[in-house]
C-alpha positions in Angstrom: 65.9 -2.5 -36.4 68.1 -0.9 -39.1 67.6 -2.3 -42.6 68.4 -1.3 -46.2 65.0 -2.6 -47.3 62.0 -0.4 -47.8 59.5 -0.2 -45.0 55.7 -0.3 -45.6 53.1 1.5 -43.5 49.6 0.2 -43.4 46.7 2.0 -41.8 44.3 -0.2 -39.9 41.2 0.8 -41.9 37.9 -0.9 -41.2 38.6 -3.5 -44.0 42.1 -4.2 -42.6 40.7 -4.4 -39.0 38.1 -7.0 -40.1 40.7 -9.0 -42.0 43.0 -9.0 -38.9 40.1 -9.9 -36.6 39.2 -12.8 -38.9 42.9 -13.8 -38.9 43.0 -13.7 -35.1 40.0 -16.0 -34.9 41.6 -18.4 -37.5 45.1 -18.3 -35.8 44.5 -17.6 -32.1 48.1 -18.6 -31.3 49.6 -15.6 -33.3 50.3 -13.0 -30.6 50.2 -9.7 -32.5 48.3 -8.0 -35.2 51.6 -7.3 -37.0 52.4 -11.0 -37.1 48.8 -11.7 -38.2 49.3 -9.3 -41.0 52.5 -11.1 -42.1 50.6 -14.4 -41.9 47.8 -13.0 -44.0 50.3 -11.8 -46.5 52.0 -15.2 -46.7 48.6 -17.0 -47.1 47.5 -14.6 -49.7 50.7 -15.0 -51.7 50.4 -18.8 -51.5 46.8 -18.6 -52.7 47.9 -16.5 -55.7 50.6 -18.9 -56.6 48.4 -22.0 -56.3 45.7 -20.2 -58.2 48.0 -19.5 -61.1 49.1 -23.2 -61.2 45.4 -24.3 -61.2 44.6 -21.9 -64.0 47.5 -23.2 -66.1 46.4 -26.8 -65.5 42.8 -25.9 -66.5 44.2 -24.4 -69.7 46.3 -27.5 -70.4 43.3 -29.7 -69.9 41.2 -27.6 -72.3 44.0 -27.9 -74.9 44.1 -31.7 -74.4 40.3 -31.9 -74.6 40.0 -29.9 -77.8 43.2 -31.1 -79.5 42.5 -32.4 -83.0 38.9 -31.1 -83.0 39.4 -29.3 -86.3 41.5 -32.0 -88.0 40.4 -32.1 -91.6 38.5 -28.9 -91.4 41.1 -27.1 -93.6 42.7 -28.3 -96.8 46.4 -29.0 -96.7 47.2 -26.0 -98.8 44.7 -23.6 -97.0 47.4 -21.4 -95.4 49.3 -20.9 -98.6 46.0 -20.1 -100.4 45.3 -17.4 -97.8 48.7 -16.0 -98.1 48.2 -15.5 -101.9 45.5 -13.0 -101.1 47.8 -10.9 -98.8 49.7 -8.0 -100.3 53.5 -8.5 -100.3 
């Protein structure tokens, strides 16, 4: 089918063949290896997106958990005292 979009060619290496075989076992109703490849791509993309969201949530939880842990560790004028030592 004509398209202005780039086309990608993937060689069915041993690793790709194993991934497609596993996908065929997981989704027996998908009729072709080409469609299995597209389904694997979509599933992988979703895993990446949800993984990023989970990572961000873990970071937010760590920030909440440690927020205020150093309260009182530095004097109110600590930053200005440090800056006095820096060359202009």
